[in-house]
N, C-alpha and C positions, 0 to 999 in steps of 0.2 A: 899464719901461713908457714908451712914447712915443706920440705921435699925429701924424697927417698930415692937413692940410686940403687938399681938392681944390675948385677952382672950375670949374664947367662951365656952358656956355650951354645952356639948354633952350628948345625951340621955344615961343613964346608967353609966356615968362617972362624976367625979367632974368637973374639968376644963380642957380644952384642950388649950394648948398654941401654937400659930403659930407665928413664927419669920420671918420677912422679912428683907432681906439685899438688898441694891441697890449699884451697881457698875457702874462707868462711862464707857461708851462705848469707849471713846477716850483713856482710859488707859489700858483696858483689851480686849482681843480677845474673840470671841464666843467660840473658841476651848478651851481656858484656863478655861472659865467658866464651860463648860460641863465636862472637866476632873476634875476640883476641886469638882464639885457637885458629880461626880461619886465616889470619895473617901469617901463620907459620906453616900452612899445609903444603906449600911448594917444596919445602926442604925436609919436612918431617912427617912421620905417621903420628897422628894424634888420636888418642882415645879419651872420651869424656865419660865420667861416671859421677855418682854422688852417694853420700850416705846422709844421715840425719842432719849433720852440722856442716859438712864440707862438700865442695865440688872437688873432684879428683881428676887431674889431668895427667895422662901418661904419654910420654913423648919418646919416640924411637927415630933415629936418623934414617933417612932413605939410603944414604951412602955410608960406607964403613970408615969414613975419614975421622969420625969421632967428634965432629963439630955439633954442638947442641946449643940451643938458646940458653943463655944464662938465666938464673932465677930472676935477676934484676930486669932483664929484657922482657920476660913474660909478665912480671909484676907491673912494669911500666905500661905494657900493652893493655893489661886488665884495667889499670887506672884510667888510661886514655878512653877506652871503650865505655867504662862506667860513667865518666864525665860527659861524654857525648850523649849518652842515654839521659842523664839528668837534664842537660841543656835542652835536648829534644822534648822531653816531657814538660819542662817549664815554659817552653816557647811555642808549643803546638797551636795554642789558640790564636796568637798573633799571626803566625804563618798561615793559618787557615783563613783569617780575615783578609790578609794581604792577597792571598791567592784568589779569594772570592771577588775582591774588588777589582783585581787585574782582569779576571775573566769577565766580570760584568761590564767593564768598559769596552770590551771587544764585541759585545752583542750588537748586531746590525739590525736596525729598524728597516724591515723590508718594505714598509709603506712609503718611505722617502727615497728609495733607491731610484737612480736614473739609469736608463739603459745606455751603455757606452756608445751605441750606434746613433742614438738621438742626441748625444752630447755635442755641443758646437765645437768643443776642443778635441774631438776625436781625431781630426786630421793631424793635429800637433802631437797627439799621444801615439798614434799608430804610424810613426815614421821609422824607416829602416836607418839605423845609426850609421851603417857603412855607406849608404848613399849620401848622407849629410856631409861626411868628411871628404868626399871626392871632389 
């Protein structure tokens, strides 16, 4: 991983800095890259590109205050997102089973349902709470 800093003159502004980071494709997924970049879009303009071996991330500040995410911040975010993807991929089967069992337990057998009007406890259930407290 390495980065390049470009300085460019912009009309009406002093200097505009553009930072480029490169991440190896064999270490990080495209999904992790997009999620990491998404976490910085409130404060920065981000352009994603790639070549045969690297993902290329170009970052420009929205404001001219010169604050940019450090290379370590972006590296950490890439690592966080890649770890989340790995955990998600490894636990998807158990999560699907748990979700299926939870949904299956909520299935209502329509043959055994009682109509609330015919229920002998309907008078206890259909009581106005405010009238009880008076």
